[in-house]
Structure formats: C-alpha cells, structure tokens
N, C-alpha and C positions, 0 to 999 in steps of 0.2 A: 580456508581460513574464515572464521566467523567474525565479523566486527559487530559488536553492539553498541549504539550510540544512545546514551541516556542512562536511565537508572539500571542498576546492575543487580540481578537476583543473586543471592547467596550461593545458588547452586552452579552459576555461569563461570566456565574456566576460560573462556576466549578472550579476545581482546576487547577491552572496553573503553570507550571515549565518553567521559563524563559531559553531560550537556545540561544546561539549565533552560528549560522552556519558559516562554512567556506565558504566564498563567492566565489564558483567557481564550474562549473559544474562537474569539476575533482572529487569533493568529496561529490556529491549529496547523494551516498548510504552510505558514511561513516556518514554523518549528520544524515540519517534516522536511522542507527544503534545506534548512540550516543544518539538520542532521545528517541528511544524506550528503551534503558538501562536506561535513565533518569527516564522515567516514571515506569520502573520496581522497582525503589526504594520505591514506595508508591502503585503499583497496587496490586490487588488480585494475587493470584499464576496464574490463569488462566484469560485472558481478551481478548477482541476484539480489534485487531489491524484494524484501519480505518483512511483514509486520510481525510483531510478537504473538500474534493470536492465530497465525497460519500453521496449518499442518498439512505436509506434502507427503502423498502416498504414492507417487509415480514420478518418472522423468518430467522435465519440463516440456509442456505442450505447445508452448508458444504464446504470442502475444493475444491476449484476450480483451474484449469489451462487453458490457452487457447492455447494448442497445444505445440509443441516443440519450444524451444529456436531458433533453426535453421529456423523454420518457421516464426517467427516474425522477424529475421534479414533479410529474403528476402524481406520485405516490407520497410526496413529501408536504408537510406543512409549511406554507408560505412565511411563516413567523419564525421559522427555524433557521440555525445558523448553517446547516447543511444545504438548505435550499437557498439561501444568499450566495454561497459557494458555487453551487450549480448556475446560478444566474449569471454570475460573472464569468464563469467558464464559458457559457453560451455567448455573452458579449464579446469574448476574447477571440474565440474560435469558430462562431457562426452557429445559426440554429440548427444545422444538421450535424453538429459535431457528435462523435460517439464517446461514450463514458468508458474510459479505461481505468477508472479508478474502483477495480473490482478486488475481490479478496482472493486474488491470484498473485503468485510471484511474477516478477517481471525481470527480464534482462535489461541492464542499463549500462552505460558506459561512462567512465569519468568525465571524459570530454564533452558527451552529451549533457550531462547534468551541469556541468559548468557553463555550457553554453545557454542552456534553457534559462539558468538561474540569472545569466547577464542579460537576457532578452525580456524577461518578465519581472514587473515590479511587485515582489512579494511583499511589500508595505501597504498593500491595499487590505484593508479590513475585510476578514472573512476569506480573502485569497482566491485561489483557483484549484480546481482538482489537480493534485502534484502529478500524478501518474499521466492523466490525460495530457497535461501541460507538456510532460516529456515527450510523448507520442507526437504530438503536433508539432512541437519545436523541431524534432527530428525528421518531419515528414514521413512518419510511418503509419499515419492514419488508415491507409488503405490496405496494410498488410495484416491487420488483426482480424480474428474471427469472433463472433458471437459465442459466448459460453454463459450460461446462467450463473449468476452470483449465489453464494451459498455461505450465510453466516448463521450459526446455529446457537439456540438457547439451550436445546437439548439435542445432544449428538445421537444420530441414528445408529442403531446396532450394526447396520450393514452400510458400509461407506463405498459408494460405487463412483466416485469423483477422484481426479487427480489432486485436487487440494481443497480444504475447507477452511473456515474460520469460525472462531466462537466469540458469542458475546460475553461481555463482562458477566460473572457469576453464573457462567453454564454449570448446570447441575449435575452433569455425569461425566466428567473428564476421565473417570476409570476405563470408559469404553476404549478409550486410545491405548491402554495397556496391551490390549491383543494385537495391534498393529505396531506399537513400539515397545517390546518386552526388555529391551535393554537400553541403558542409558547411552547418549551420544559421547563422542569423546571430548565434548563441550560442557558436559555436565559432571559435577562431583557426585 
C-alpha cells in the first residue's frame, strides 16, 4: 500500500489523504510530523517513510545518518531556516547527536511516531529534524550507520547507490527511465 499525504499528482493511483500545510518555512517540520501522523491513521504498524523526491534502486539498507548535526551546521548559513532547525535539534538531543534527516527512506512505526509526537513540542518555530527526532525518541541512535547523503541537481549517468534524491528543477529526469522502464502499479 502506498499512502500519499498532501497534494496528489494526476498520475497517482494509490491512497491519498489531503492535507493543508501551514504555508511557512517556520513550520516545515511540524507539517511533516502532522502529515506522517495523518498517514499513521491508516498505515500498517511498520511502514517506510519516504519523501516525494526519493528514488529507490535496492532493498532497504537500514538506518542511516550523515554524520553529526553540528557537522551539517558547518555547511549551512546561520541565517537560514534549516540552520535554525539544526540548532534546535542539537539543543534537544545534545551536541553529539547524529543527523538522521538524510535523503534515504526509513522504517518507522505508528506507535513510535505517535510516541515521538507526544514527547516533542512541534509548535516550536523551525522545529526539529523529524527523522532525527524519531530515531532519538525511539532510542535507536546507536544502531544507525554513516552513509553519505545524495541530493542531485543533475542525476549521474550511472547510479551506484541504493537511493538518491533530486533537487527541485532537476534537469535530467529522463536518466531514470533506464532504471524504471515500467510504471508502478500506483501510476496511471
């Protein structure tokens, strides 16, 4: 079963739960939490969380982080909303917390998402890293492995990774046709 929470593209044939985002970067992570909670209302107990810009080329490889949250902060502008989210994540989970907000799918559980949502105040402006918050709330921070993040503006000709993500406006989506020559059962 594929559950899409939010806007539904014309080609999608799976289950759609309409959701109205609070239109502000201040509340991006709260929107994510609210959408996942909405999906939990009909999902199986364990499910794979994925974003709309992820492409999966192999079986699930497990829980991944991209290093510490502080190392991610070093690459971001302190004036940006993402930096603020990272800053609040460090305040919540400590200076050595790992950044699980990667462009990789993640297995989650309904009970775990509900537990995490009840323990963290998602009404904090900019919020916290959603996936990192899930991992730390579940006490799973020590079982993840480092895997470099990959979000492409131009997709490489040869993909040697289990999953990738694409930037808005990626210029060469046609490359994916050789990996996905047939439509999925959730496409018209």
